[in-house]
mmCIF file of the N, C-alpha and C atoms, coordinates in Angstrom:
data_MODEL
# 
_entry.id   MODEL 
# 
loop_
_atom_site.group_PDB 
_atom_site.id 
_atom_site.type_symbol 
_atom_site.label_atom_id 
_atom_site.label_alt_id 
_atom_site.label_comp_id 
_atom_site.label_asym_id 
_atom_site.label_entity_id 
_atom_site.label_seq_id 
_atom_site.pdbx_PDB_ins_code 
_atom_site.Cartn_x 
_atom_site.Cartn_y 
_atom_site.Cartn_z 
_atom_site.occupancy 
_atom_site.B_iso_or_equiv 
_atom_site.pdbx_formal_charge 
_atom_site.auth_seq_id 
_atom_site.auth_comp_id 
_atom_site.auth_asym_id 
_atom_site.auth_atom_id 
_atom_site.pdbx_PDB_model_num 
ATOM 1   N N  . MET A 1 1  ? 0.832   -1.181 0.000   1.00 0.00 ? 1  MET A N  1 
ATOM 2   C CA . MET A 1 1  ? 0.000   0.000  0.000   1.00 0.00 ? 1  MET A CA 1 
ATOM 3   C C  . MET A 1 1  ? 0.878   1.246  0.000   1.00 0.00 ? 1  MET A C  1 
ATOM 4   N N  . VAL A 1 2  ? 0.476   2.202  -0.800  1.00 0.00 ? 2  VAL A N  1 
ATOM 5   C CA . VAL A 1 2  ? 1.124   3.512  -0.832  1.00 0.00 ? 2  VAL A CA 1 
ATOM 6   C C  . VAL A 1 2  ? 0.114   4.514  -0.279  1.00 0.00 ? 2  VAL A C  1 
ATOM 7   N N  . ARG A 1 3  ? 0.495   5.175  0.798   1.00 0.00 ? 3  ARG A N  1 
ATOM 8   C CA . ARG A 1 3  ? -0.378  6.171  1.433   1.00 0.00 ? 3  ARG A CA 1 
ATOM 9   C C  . ARG A 1 3  ? 0.005   7.553  0.912   1.00 0.00 ? 3  ARG A C  1 
ATOM 10  N N  . VAL A 1 4  ? -0.958  8.199  0.263   1.00 0.00 ? 4  VAL A N  1 
ATOM 11  C CA . VAL A 1 4  ? -0.712  9.468  -0.412  1.00 0.00 ? 4  VAL A CA 1 
ATOM 12  C C  . VAL A 1 4  ? -1.432  10.600 0.331   1.00 0.00 ? 4  VAL A C  1 
ATOM 13  N N  . CYS A 1 5  ? -0.708  11.694 0.532   1.00 0.00 ? 5  CYS A N  1 
ATOM 14  C CA . CYS A 1 5  ? -1.290  12.913 1.085   1.00 0.00 ? 5  CYS A CA 1 
ATOM 15  C C  . CYS A 1 5  ? -1.345  13.934 -0.044  1.00 0.00 ? 5  CYS A C  1 
ATOM 16  N N  . LEU A 1 6  ? -2.491  14.591 -0.179  1.00 0.00 ? 6  LEU A N  1 
ATOM 17  C CA . LEU A 1 6  ? -2.718  15.467 -1.322  1.00 0.00 ? 6  LEU A CA 1 
ATOM 18  C C  . LEU A 1 6  ? -2.862  16.923 -0.915  1.00 0.00 ? 6  LEU A C  1 
ATOM 19  N N  . LEU A 1 7  ? -2.171  17.760 -1.638  1.00 0.00 ? 7  LEU A N  1 
ATOM 20  C CA . LEU A 1 7  ? -2.377  19.199 -1.586  1.00 0.00 ? 7  LEU A CA 1 
ATOM 21  C C  . LEU A 1 7  ? -3.075  19.558 -2.888  1.00 0.00 ? 7  LEU A C  1 
ATOM 22  N N  . ARG A 1 8  ? -4.183  20.250 -2.804  1.00 0.00 ? 8  ARG A N  1 
ATOM 23  C CA . ARG A 1 8  ? -4.923  20.563 -4.030  1.00 0.00 ? 8  ARG A CA 1 
ATOM 24  C C  . ARG A 1 8  ? -5.077  22.070 -4.194  1.00 0.00 ? 8  ARG A C  1 
ATOM 25  N N  . ASP A 1 9  ? -4.774  22.514 -5.381  1.00 0.00 ? 9  ASP A N  1 
ATOM 26  C CA . ASP A 1 9  ? -4.945  23.909 -5.755  1.00 0.00 ? 9  ASP A CA 1 
ATOM 27  C C  . ASP A 1 9  ? -6.441  24.218 -5.807  1.00 0.00 ? 9  ASP A C  1 
ATOM 28  N N  . ALA A 1 10 ? -6.783  25.484 -5.675  1.00 0.00 ? 10 ALA A N  1 
ATOM 29  C CA . ALA A 1 10 ? -8.185  25.899 -5.663  1.00 0.00 ? 10 ALA A CA 1 
ATOM 30  C C  . ALA A 1 10 ? -8.945  25.438 -6.907  1.00 0.00 ? 10 ALA A C  1 
ATOM 31  N N  . GLY A 1 11 ? -8.256  25.243 -8.010  1.00 0.00 ? 11 GLY A N  1 
ATOM 32  C CA . GLY A 1 11 ? -8.903  24.815 -9.241  1.00 0.00 ? 11 GLY A CA 1 
ATOM 33  C C  . GLY A 1 11 ? -9.246  23.334 -9.289  1.00 0.00 ? 11 GLY A C  1 
ATOM 34  N N  . ILE A 1 12 ? -8.826  22.588 -8.287  1.00 0.00 ? 12 ILE A N  1 
ATOM 35  C CA . ILE A 1 12 ? -9.093  21.141 -8.228  1.00 0.00 ? 12 ILE A CA 1 
ATOM 36  C C  . ILE A 1 12 ? -10.038 20.878 -7.059  1.00 0.00 ? 12 ILE A C  1 
ATOM 37  N N  . SER A 1 13 ? -11.207 20.349 -7.335  1.00 0.00 ? 13 SER A N  1 
ATOM 38  C CA . SER A 1 13 ? -12.151 20.036 -6.257  1.00 0.00 ? 13 SER A CA 1 
ATOM 39  C C  . SER A 1 13 ? -11.687 18.788 -5.521  1.00 0.00 ? 13 SER A C  1 
ATOM 40  N N  . GLU A 1 14 ? -12.159 18.627 -4.305  1.00 0.00 ? 14 GLU A N  1 
ATOM 41  C CA . GLU A 1 14 ? -11.817 17.414 -3.564  1.00 0.00 ? 14 GLU A CA 1 
ATOM 42  C C  . GLU A 1 14 ? -12.343 16.182 -4.286  1.00 0.00 ? 14 GLU A C  1 
ATOM 43  N N  . GLN A 1 15 ? -13.517 16.298 -4.878  1.00 0.00 ? 15 GLN A N  1 
ATOM 44  C CA . GLN A 1 15 ? -14.098 15.185 -5.634  1.00 0.00 ? 15 GLN A CA 1 
ATOM 45  C C  . GLN A 1 15 ? -13.197 14.802 -6.812  1.00 0.00 ? 15 GLN A C  1 
ATOM 46  N N  . ARG A 1 16 ? -12.685 15.786 -7.519  1.00 0.00 ? 16 ARG A N  1 
ATOM 47  C CA . ARG A 1 16 ? -11.794 15.521 -8.672  1.00 0.00 ? 16 ARG A CA 1 
ATOM 48  C C  . ARG A 1 16 ? -10.494 14.887 -8.199  1.00 0.00 ? 16 ARG A C  1 
ATOM 49  N N  . ALA A 1 17 ? -9.953  15.375 -7.084  1.00 0.00 ? 17 ALA A N  1 
ATOM 50  C CA . ALA A 1 17 ? -8.717  14.816 -6.540  1.00 0.00 ? 17 ALA A CA 1 
ATOM 51  C C  . ALA A 1 17 ? -8.918  13.345 -6.189  1.00 0.00 ? 17 ALA A C  1 
ATOM 52  N N  . ARG A 1 18 ? -10.030 13.035 -5.547  1.00 0.00 ? 18 ARG A N  1 
ATOM 53  C CA . ARG A 1 18 ? -10.317 11.631 -5.194  1.00 0.00 ? 18 ARG A CA 1 
ATOM 54  C C  . ARG A 1 18 ? -10.480 10.771 -6.446  1.00 0.00 ? 18 ARG A C  1 
ATOM 55  N N  . ALA A 1 19 ? -11.140 11.310 -7.448  1.00 0.00 ? 19 ALA A N  1 
ATOM 56  C CA . ALA A 1 19 ? -11.340 10.563 -8.693  1.00 0.00 ? 19 ALA A CA 1 
ATOM 57  C C  . ALA A 1 19 ? -10.005 10.256 -9.373  1.00 0.00 ? 19 ALA A C  1 
ATOM 58  N N  . LEU A 1 20 ? -9.094  11.213 -9.368  1.00 0.00 ? 20 LEU A N  1 
ATOM 59  C CA . LEU A 1 20 ? -7.781  10.987 -9.991  1.00 0.00 ? 20 LEU A CA 1 
ATOM 60  C C  . LEU A 1 20 ? -6.995  9.905  -9.249  1.00 0.00 ? 20 LEU A C  1 
ATOM 61  N N  . ILE A 1 21 ? -7.009  9.948  -7.933  1.00 0.00 ? 21 ILE A N  1 
ATOM 62  C CA . ILE A 1 21 ? -6.277  8.931  -7.168  1.00 0.00 ? 21 ILE A CA 1 
ATOM 63  C C  . ILE A 1 21 ? -6.946  7.571  -7.308  1.00 0.00 ? 21 ILE A C  1 
ATOM 64  N N  . THR A 1 22 ? -8.269  7.527  -7.404  1.00 0.00 ? 22 THR A N  1 
ATOM 65  C CA . THR A 1 22 ? -8.970  6.258  -7.643  1.00 0.00 ? 22 THR A CA 1 
ATOM 66  C C  . THR A 1 22 ? -8.535  5.660  -8.976  1.00 0.00 ? 22 THR A C  1 
ATOM 67  N N  . ALA A 1 23 ? -8.386  6.494  -9.989  1.00 0.00 ? 23 ALA A N  1 
ATOM 68  C CA . ALA A 1 23 ? -7.934  6.014  -11.299 1.00 0.00 ? 23 ALA A CA 1 
ATOM 69  C C  . ALA A 1 23 ? -6.506  5.477  -11.211 1.00 0.00 ? 23 ALA A C  1 
ATOM 70  N N  . VAL A 1 24 ? -5.645  6.155  -10.475 1.00 0.00 ? 24 VAL A N  1 
ATOM 71  C CA . VAL A 1 24 ? -4.264  5.680  -10.286 1.00 0.00 ? 24 VAL A CA 1 
ATOM 72  C C  . VAL A 1 24 ? -4.285  4.343  -9.554  1.00 0.00 ? 24 VAL A C  1 
ATOM 73  N N  . ASP A 1 25 ? -5.105  4.239  -8.515  1.00 0.00 ? 25 ASP A N  1 
ATOM 74  C CA . ASP A 1 25 ? -5.218  2.994  -7.753  1.00 0.00 ? 25 ASP A CA 1 
ATOM 75  C C  . ASP A 1 25 ? -5.614  1.834  -8.672  1.00 0.00 ? 25 ASP A C  1 
ATOM 76  N N  . GLN A 1 26 ? -6.560  2.078  -9.555  1.00 0.00 ? 26 GLN A N  1 
ATOM 77  C CA . GLN A 1 26 ? -6.994  1.028  -10.481 1.00 0.00 ? 26 GLN A CA 1 
ATOM 78  C C  . GLN A 1 26 ? -5.882  0.638  -11.456 1.00 0.00 ? 26 GLN A C  1 
ATOM 79  N N  . GLU A 1 27 ? -5.095  1.599  -11.888 1.00 0.00 ? 27 GLU A N  1 
ATOM 80  C CA . GLU A 1 27 ? -3.981  1.312  -12.791 1.00 0.00 ? 27 GLU A CA 1 
ATOM 81  C C  . GLU A 1 27 ? -2.916  0.448  -12.114 1.00 0.00 ? 27 GLU A C  1 
ATOM 82  N N  . PHE A 1 28 ? -2.772  0.576  -10.808 1.00 0.00 ? 28 PHE A N  1 
ATOM 83  C CA . PHE A 1 28 ? -1.761  -0.184 -10.071 1.00 0.00 ? 28 PHE A CA 1 
ATOM 84  C C  . PHE A 1 28 ? -2.249  -1.569 -9.649  1.00 0.00 ? 28 PHE A C  1 
ATOM 85  N N  . ASP A 1 29 ? -3.536  -1.859 -9.830  1.00 0.00 ? 29 ASP A N  1 
ATOM 86  C CA . ASP A 1 29 ? -4.088  -3.160 -9.426  1.00 0.00 ? 29 ASP A CA 1 
ATOM 87  C C  . ASP A 1 29 ? -3.305  -4.359 -9.968  1.00 0.00 ? 29 ASP A C  1 
ATOM 88  N N  . PRO A 1 30 ? -2.917  -4.360 -11.243 1.00 0.00 ? 30 PRO A N  1 
ATOM 89  C CA . PRO A 1 30 ? -2.186  -5.531 -11.752 1.00 0.00 ? 30 PRO A CA 1 
ATOM 90  C C  . PRO A 1 30 ? -0.858  -5.796 -11.025 1.00 0.00 ? 30 PRO A C  1 
ATOM 91  N N  . TYR A 1 31 ? -0.339  -4.791 -10.357 1.00 0.00 ? 31 TYR A N  1 
ATOM 92  C CA . TYR A 1 31 ? 0.935   -4.924 -9.662  1.00 0.00 ? 31 TYR A CA 1 
ATOM 93  C C  . TYR A 1 31 ? 0.752   -5.215 -8.171  1.00 0.00 ? 31 TYR A C  1 
ATOM 94  N N  . GLY A 1 32 ? -0.506  -5.331 -7.739  1.00 0.00 ? 32 GLY A N  1 
ATOM 95  C CA . GLY A 1 32 ? -0.787  -5.614 -6.335  1.00 0.00 ? 32 GLY A CA 1 
ATOM 96  C C  . GLY A 1 32 ? -0.506  -4.437 -5.410  1.00 0.00 ? 32 GLY A C  1 
ATOM 97  N N  . ILE A 1 33 ? -0.563  -3.230 -5.951  1.00 0.00 ? 33 ILE A N  1 
ATOM 98  C CA . ILE A 1 33 ? -0.304  -2.026 -5.152  1.00 0.00 ? 33 ILE A CA 1 
ATOM 99  C C  . ILE A 1 33 ? -1.612  -1.276 -4.959  1.00 0.00 ? 33 ILE A C  1 
ATOM 100 N N  . ASP A 1 34 ? -1.935  -0.996 -3.703  1.00 0.00 ? 34 ASP A N  1 
ATOM 101 C CA . ASP A 1 34 ? -3.098  -0.181 -3.383  1.00 0.00 ? 34 ASP A CA 1 
ATOM 102 C C  . ASP A 1 34 ? -2.635  1.242  -3.080  1.00 0.00 ? 34 ASP A C  1 
ATOM 103 N N  . VAL A 1 35 ? -3.352  2.214  -3.601  1.00 0.00 ? 35 VAL A N  1 
ATOM 104 C CA . VAL A 1 35 ? -3.058  3.617  -3.346  1.00 0.00 ? 35 VAL A CA 1 
ATOM 105 C C  . VAL A 1 35 ? -4.204  4.163  -2.499  1.00 0.00 ? 35 VAL A C  1 
ATOM 106 N N  . ALA A 1 36 ? -3.869  4.647  -1.313  1.00 0.00 ? 36 ALA A N  1 
ATOM 107 C CA . ALA A 1 36 ? -4.878  5.151  -0.383  1.00 0.00 ? 36 ALA A CA 1 
ATOM 108 C C  . ALA A 1 36 ? -4.598  6.620  -0.064  1.00 0.00 ? 36 ALA A C  1 
ATOM 109 N N  . ILE A 1 37 ? -5.657  7.392  0.027   1.00 0.00 ? 37 ILE A N  1 
ATOM 110 C CA . ILE A 1 37 ? -5.540  8.806  0.388   1.00 0.00 ? 37 ILE A CA 1 
ATOM 111 C C  . ILE A 1 37 ? -5.576  8.921  1.908   1.00 0.00 ? 37 ILE A C  1 
ATOM 112 N N  . VAL A 1 38 ? -4.566  9.548  2.481   1.00 0.00 ? 38 VAL A N  1 
ATOM 113 C CA . VAL A 1 38 ? -4.525  9.790  3.924   1.00 0.00 ? 38 VAL A CA 1 
ATOM 114 C C  . VAL A 1 38 ? -5.301  11.064 4.241   1.00 0.00 ? 38 VAL A C  1 
ATOM 115 N N  . TRP A 1 39 ? -4.982  12.137 3.532   1.00 0.00 ? 39 TRP A N  1 
ATOM 116 C CA . TRP A 1 39 ? -5.708  13.395 3.692   1.00 0.00 ? 39 TRP A CA 1 
ATOM 117 C C  . TRP A 1 39 ? -5.614  14.204 2.404   1.00 0.00 ? 39 TRP A C  1 
ATOM 118 N N  . ILE A 1 40 ? -6.567  15.147 2.292   1.00 0.00 ? 40 ILE A N  1 
ATOM 119 C CA . ILE A 1 40 ? -6.574  16.129 1.201   1.00 0.00 ? 40 ILE A CA 1 
ATOM 120 C C  . ILE A 1 40 ? -6.703  17.495 1.854   1.00 0.00 ? 40 ILE A C  1 
ATOM 121 N N  . ARG A 1 41 ? -5.786  18.388 1.509   1.00 0.00 ? 41 ARG A N  1 
ATOM 122 C CA . ARG A 1 41 ? -5.814  19.739 2.073   1.00 0.00 ? 41 ARG A CA 1 
ATOM 123 C C  . ARG A 1 41 ? -5.760  20.766 0.954   1.00 0.00 ? 41 ARG A C  1 
ATOM 124 N N  . PRO A 1 42 ? -6.452  21.894 1.159   1.00 0.00 ? 42 PRO A N  1 
ATOM 125 C CA . PRO A 1 42 ? -6.322  22.971 0.178   1.00 0.00 ? 42 PRO A CA 1 
ATOM 126 C C  . PRO A 1 42 ? -4.902  23.530 0.210   1.00 0.00 ? 42 PRO A C  1 
ATOM 127 N N  . TRP A 1 43 ? -4.465  24.018 -0.920  1.00 0.00 ? 43 TRP A N  1 
ATOM 128 C CA . TRP A 1 43 ? -3.091  24.515 -1.054  1.00 0.00 ? 43 TRP A CA 1 
ATOM 129 C C  . TRP A 1 43 ? -3.099  25.681 -2.018  1.00 0.00 ? 43 TRP A C  1 
ATOM 130 N N  . GLN A 1 44 ? -2.461  26.745 -1.632  1.00 0.00 ? 44 GLN A N  1 
ATOM 131 C CA . GLN A 1 44 ? -2.341  27.889 -2.538  1.00 0.00 ? 44 GLN A CA 1 
ATOM 132 C C  . GLN A 1 44 ? -1.028  27.766 -3.289  1.00 0.00 ? 44 GLN A C  1 
ATOM 133 N N  . ARG A 1 45 ? -1.132  27.528 -4.556  1.00 0.00 ? 45 ARG A N  1 
ATOM 134 C CA . ARG A 1 45 ? 0.045   27.368 -5.402  1.00 0.00 ? 45 ARG A CA 1 
ATOM 135 C C  . ARG A 1 45 ? 0.889   28.639 -5.325  1.00 0.00 ? 45 ARG A C  1 
ATOM 136 N N  . PRO A 1 46 ? 2.206   28.496 -5.074  1.00 0.00 ? 46 PRO A N  1 
ATOM 137 C CA . PRO A 1 46 ? 3.052   29.668 -4.892  1.00 0.00 ? 46 PRO A CA 1 
ATOM 138 C C  . PRO A 1 46 ? 3.463   30.355 -6.185  1.00 0.00 ? 46 PRO A C  1 
ATOM 139 N N  . GLY A 1 47 ? 3.190   29.737 -7.307  1.00 0.00 ? 47 GLY A N  1 
ATOM 140 C CA . GLY A 1 47 ? 3.569   30.303 -8.597  1.00 0.00 ? 47 GLY A CA 1 
ATOM 141 C C  . GLY A 1 47 ? 3.098   29.378 -9.698  1.00 0.00 ? 47 GLY A C  1 
ATOM 142 N N  . PHE A 1 48 ? 3.459   29.717 -10.924 1.00 0.00 ? 48 PHE A N  1 
ATOM 143 C CA . PHE A 1 48 ? 3.005   28.924 -12.067 1.00 0.00 ? 48 PHE A CA 1 
ATOM 144 C C  . PHE A 1 48 ? 4.119   28.119 -12.715 1.00 0.00 ? 48 PHE A C  1 
ATOM 145 N N  . THR A 1 49 ? 5.349   28.302 -12.259 1.00 0.00 ? 49 THR A N  1 
ATOM 146 C CA . THR A 1 49 ? 6.456   27.542 -12.837 1.00 0.00 ? 49 THR A CA 1 
ATOM 147 C C  . THR A 1 49 ? 6.782   26.347 -11.956 1.00 0.00 ? 49 THR A C  1 
ATOM 148 N N  . MET A 1 50 ? 7.393   25.358 -12.576 1.00 0.00 ? 50 MET A N  1 
ATOM 149 C CA . MET A 1 50 ? 7.794   24.176 -11.824 1.00 0.00 ? 50 MET A CA 1 
ATOM 150 C C  . MET A 1 50 ? 8.751   24.551 -10.692 1.00 0.00 ? 50 MET A C  1 
ATOM 151 N N  . SER A 1 51 ? 9.664   25.469 -10.945 1.00 0.00 ? 51 SER A N  1 
ATOM 152 C CA . SER A 1 51 ? 10.642  25.829 -9.913  1.00 0.00 ? 51 SER A CA 1 
ATOM 153 C C  . SER A 1 51 ? 9.962   26.506 -8.726  1.00 0.00 ? 51 SER A C  1 
ATOM 154 N N  . ALA A 1 52 ? 8.973   27.346 -8.965  1.00 0.00 ? 52 ALA A N  1 
ATOM 155 C CA . ALA A 1 52 ? 8.254   27.991 -7.861  1.00 0.00 ? 52 ALA A CA 1 
ATOM 156 C C  . ALA A 1 52 ? 7.497   26.961 -7.032  1.00 0.00 ? 52 ALA A C  1 
ATOM 157 N N  . ILE A 1 53 ? 6.866   26.019 -7.697  1.00 0.00 ? 53 ILE A N  1 
ATOM 158 C CA . ILE A 1 53 ? 6.115   24.977 -6.998  1.00 0.00 ? 53 ILE A CA 1 
ATOM 159 C C  . ILE A 1 53 ? 7.067   24.087 -6.207  1.00 0.00 ? 53 ILE A C  1 
ATOM 160 N N  . MET A 1 54 ? 8.172   23.698 -6.799  1.00 0.00 ? 54 MET A N  1 
ATOM 161 C CA . MET A 1 54 ? 9.131   22.820 -6.111  1.00 0.00 ? 54 MET A CA 1 
ATOM 162 C C  . MET A 1 54 ? 9.796   23.517 -4.926  1.00 0.00 ? 54 MET A C  1 
ATOM 163 N N  . ARG A 1 55 ? 10.028  24.826 -5.023  1.00 0.00 ? 55 ARG A N  1 
ATOM 164 C CA . ARG A 1 55 ? 10.578  25.566 -3.875  1.00 0.00 ? 55 ARG A CA 1 
ATOM 165 C C  . ARG A 1 55 ? 9.641   25.487 -2.675  1.00 0.00 ? 55 ARG A C  1 
ATOM 166 N N  . ASP A 1 56 ? 8.355   25.414 -2.940  1.00 0.00 ? 56 ASP A N  1 
ATOM 167 C CA . ASP A 1 56 ? 7.378   25.296 -1.866  1.00 0.00 ? 56 ASP A CA 1 
ATOM 168 C C  . ASP A 1 56 ? 7.275   23.861 -1.351  1.00 0.00 ? 56 ASP A C  1 
ATOM 169 N N  . LEU A 1 57 ? 7.312   22.895 -2.238  1.00 0.00 ? 57 LEU A N  1 
ATOM 170 C CA . LEU A 1 57 ? 7.071   21.504 -1.854  1.00 0.00 ? 57 LEU A CA 1 
ATOM 171 C C  . LEU A 1 57 ? 8.302   20.784 -1.301  1.00 0.00 ? 57 LEU A C  1 
ATOM 172 N N  . ALA A 1 58 ? 9.455   21.006 -1.890  1.00 0.00 ? 58 ALA A N  1 
ATOM 173 C CA . ALA A 1 58 ? 10.655  20.240 -1.533  1.00 0.00 ? 58 ALA A CA 1 
ATOM 174 C C  . ALA A 1 58 ? 11.023  20.304 -0.051  1.00 0.00 ? 58 ALA A C  1 
ATOM 175 N N  . PRO A 1 59 ? 10.937  21.460 0.598   1.00 0.00 ? 59 PRO A N  1 
ATOM 176 C CA . PRO A 1 59 ? 11.336  21.489 2.008   1.00 0.00 ? 59 PRO A CA 1 
ATOM 177 C C  . PRO A 1 59 ? 10.280  20.954 2.978   1.00 0.00 ? 59 PRO A C  1 
ATOM 178 N N  . ARG A 1 60 ? 9.096   20.652 2.496   1.00 0.00 ? 60 ARG A N  1 
ATOM 179 C CA . ARG A 1 60 ? 8.040   20.169 3.392   1.00 0.00 ? 60 ARG A CA 1 
ATOM 180 C C  . ARG A 1 60 ? 8.382   18.774 3.904   1.00 0.00 ? 60 ARG A C  1 
ATOM 181 N N  . PRO A 1 61 ? 8.292   18.581 5.209   1.00 0.00 ? 61 PRO A N  1 
ATOM 182 C CA . PRO A 1 61 ? 8.531   17.231 5.730   1.00 0.00 ? 61 PRO A CA 1 
ATOM 183 C C  . PRO A 1 61 ? 7.365   16.314 5.359   1.00 0.00 ? 61 PRO A C  1 
ATOM 184 N N  . LEU A 1 62 ? 7.674   15.063 5.188   1.00 0.00 ? 62 LEU A N  1 
ATOM 185 C CA . LEU A 1 62 ? 6.649   14.067 4.899   1.00 0.00 ? 62 LEU A CA 1 
ATOM 186 C C  . LEU A 1 62 ? 6.006   13.662 6.214   1.00 0.00 ? 62 LEU A C  1 
ATOM 187 N N  . GLU A 1 63 ? 4.732   13.985 6.382   1.00 0.00 ? 63 GLU A N  1 
ATOM 188 C CA . GLU A 1 63 ? 4.031   13.720 7.633   1.00 0.00 ? 63 GLU A CA 1 
ATOM 189 C C  . GLU A 1 63 ? 3.629   12.250 7.734   1.00 0.00 ? 63 GLU A C  1 
ATOM 190 N N  . PRO A 1 64 ? 3.860   11.633 8.874   1.00 0.00 ? 64 PRO A N  1 
ATOM 191 C CA . PRO A 1 64 ? 3.355   10.272 9.058   1.00 0.00 ? 64 PRO A CA 1 
ATOM 192 C C  . PRO A 1 64 ? 1.824   10.293 9.028   1.00 0.00 ? 64 PRO A C  1 
ATOM 193 N N  . PRO A 1 65 ? 1.177   9.356  8.455   1.00 0.00 ? 65 PRO A N  1 
ATOM 194 C CA . PRO A 1 65 ? 1.668   8.127  7.847   1.00 0.00 ? 65 PRO A CA 1 
ATOM 195 C C  . PRO A 1 65 ? 1.840   8.227  6.337   1.00 0.00 ? 65 PRO A C  1 
ATOM 196 N N  . CYS A 1 66 ? 2.043   9.428  5.804   1.00 0.00 ? 66 CYS A N  1 
ATOM 197 C CA . CYS A 1 66 ? 2.160   9.614  4.348   1.00 0.00 ? 66 CYS A CA 1 
ATOM 198 C C  . CYS A 1 66 ? 3.425   8.953  3.800   1.00 0.00 ? 66 CYS A C  1 
ATOM 199 N N  . ASP A 1 67 ? 3.259   8.259  2.684   1.00 0.00 ? 67 ASP A N  1 
ATOM 200 C CA . ASP A 1 67 ? 4.406   7.724  1.947   1.00 0.00 ? 67 ASP A CA 1 
ATOM 201 C C  . ASP A 1 67 ? 4.819   8.675  0.841   1.00 0.00 ? 67 ASP A C  1 
ATOM 202 N N  . ARG A 1 68 ? 3.863   9.454  0.324   1.00 0.00 ? 68 ARG A N  1 
ATOM 203 C CA . ARG A 1 68 ? 4.109   10.398 -0.751  1.00 0.00 ? 68 ARG A CA 1 
ATOM 204 C C  . ARG A 1 68 ? 3.273   11.649 -0.539  1.00 0.00 ? 68 ARG A C  1 
ATOM 205 N N  . LEU A 1 69 ? 3.805   12.774 -0.971  1.00 0.00 ? 69 LEU A N  1 
ATOM 206 C CA . LEU A 1 69 ? 3.068   14.028 -0.973  1.00 0.00 ? 69 LEU A CA 1 
ATOM 207 C C  . LEU A 1 69 ? 2.833   14.403 -2.435  1.00 0.00 ? 69 LEU A C  1 
ATOM 208 N N  . VAL A 1 70 ? 1.579   14.623 -2.784  1.00 0.00 ? 70 VAL A N  1 
ATOM 209 C CA . VAL A 1 70 ? 1.217   14.950 -4.153  1.00 0.00 ? 70 VAL A CA 1 
ATOM 210 C C  . VAL A 1 70 ? 0.527   16.305 -4.161  1.00 0.00 ? 70 VAL A C  1 
ATOM 211 N N  . ALA A 1 71 ? 0.970   17.195 -5.029  1.00 0.00 ? 71 ALA A N  1 
ATOM 212 C CA . ALA A 1 71 ? 0.313   18.480 -5.206  1.00 0.00 ? 71 ALA A CA 1 
ATOM 213 C C  . ALA A 1 71 ? -0.406  18.455 -6.547  1.00 0.00 ? 71 ALA A C  1 
ATOM 214 N N  . MET A 1 72 ? -1.686  18.773 -6.518  1.00 0.00 ? 72 MET A N  1 
ATOM 215 C CA . MET A 1 72 ? -2.484  18.794 -7.740  1.00 0.00 ? 72 MET A CA 1 
ATOM 216 C C  . MET A 1 72 ? -2.766  20.225 -8.134  1.00 0.00 ? 72 MET A C  1 
ATOM 217 N N  . VAL A 1 73 ? -2.400  20.547 -9.382  1.00 0.00 ? 73 VAL A N  1 
ATOM 218 C CA . VAL A 1 73 ? -2.625  21.906 -9.883  1.00 0.00 ? 73 VAL A CA 1 
ATOM 219 C C  . VAL A 1 73 ? -3.470  21.852 -11.145 1.00 0.00 ? 73 VAL A C  1 
# 
């Protein structure tokens, strides 16, 4: 199991975020990997470039029990 924590930009609804992770979970089924959402939080994107977004995300600690932090823009 991969436990994913999601940060979602204002343009992504919580319903859409869940639908995207559900689709990823289904794609991983043949490999025996389950993808579970730990939490979804609103996130204000710090900019529109990859470097601006990564400057915000890279220093964030990975909170237990999250295995991955995903930002949806």
